[in-house]
Each structure stands twice: as structure tokens, then as C-alpha cells.
C-alpha positions as CSV (number, residue, x, y, z in Angstrom):
1,M,0.0,0.0,0.0
2,K,2.9,2.4,0.7
3,A,4.4,1.7,-2.7
4,F,1.1,2.5,-4.4
5,A,0.6,5.7,-2.5
6,A,4.1,6.8,-3.3
7,A,3.5,6.0,-7.0
8,V,0.3,8.1,-7.0
9,V,2.0,11.0,-5.3
10,F,5.0,10.8,-7.7
11,A,2.6,10.7,-10.7
12,V,0.7,13.7,-9.5
13,I,4.0,15.7,-9.0
14,V,5.3,14.7,-12.4
15,A,2.0,15.6,-14.1
16,Y,1.9,19.0,-12.3
17,G,5.5,19.8,-13.2
18,A,5.0,18.8,-16.9
19,S,1.9,20.9,-17.2
20,H,3.7,24.0,-16.0
21,I,6.7,23.3,-18.3
22,L,4.5,22.7,-21.3
23,N,2.3,25.8,-20.7
24,A,5.3,28.0,-20.2
25,N,7.4,26.9,-23.1
26,F,5.4,25.2,-25.8
27,Q,2.0,26.9,-25.9
28,S,1.0,30.0,-27.8
29,A,-2.2,31.7,-28.6
30,A,-4.0,30.8,-31.8
31,Y,-3.9,34.4,-33.2
32,S,-0.1,34.3,-32.9
33,A,0.4,30.7,-34.0
34,F,-1.6,30.9,-37.2
35,T,-0.6,34.2,-38.7
36,T,0.0,33.9,-42.5
37,E,-0.7,36.3,-45.3
38,G,-3.4,34.1,-46.8
39,A,-5.5,33.6,-43.6
40,R,-5.8,37.1,-42.3
41,V,-9.3,38.3,-41.6
42,D,-9.8,42.0,-40.8
43,N,-13.6,42.2,-40.3
44,P,-15.2,38.7,-40.2
45,G,-18.8,40.2,-40.1
46,S,-18.4,41.9,-43.6
47,N,-18.4,38.7,-45.6
48,L,-21.3,36.9,-44.0
49,L,-24.4,36.5,-46.3
50,G,-23.6,39.7,-48.2
51,N,-23.8,42.0,-45.2
């Protein structure tokens, strides 16, 4: 039982640390990740149903 509890605590600590590392270093917002010349939309409401 002690080994199982230690494994659960270790897994929680590793998951918590990995989430902080991944959020801080490898995640970016969609507006900055997908900025290309062909996908730029200035006013998304102007092209809907001829409005």
C-alpha cells in the first residue's frame, strides 16, 4: 500500500510539473500561432451573407 501511495504522489507531482513546463514553453495563442498572409481576416462580419 505504501508503494502504491508513493507512486500516485509521484505521478501527480510529475504531471503538475509537466503541465507547467508545457504551458510556459510550448504553448502559444491561436492568433499568434496561425498568422499567415493568406489567412488574415480583418472584419469577419463583412463577408457573411452579403452584409
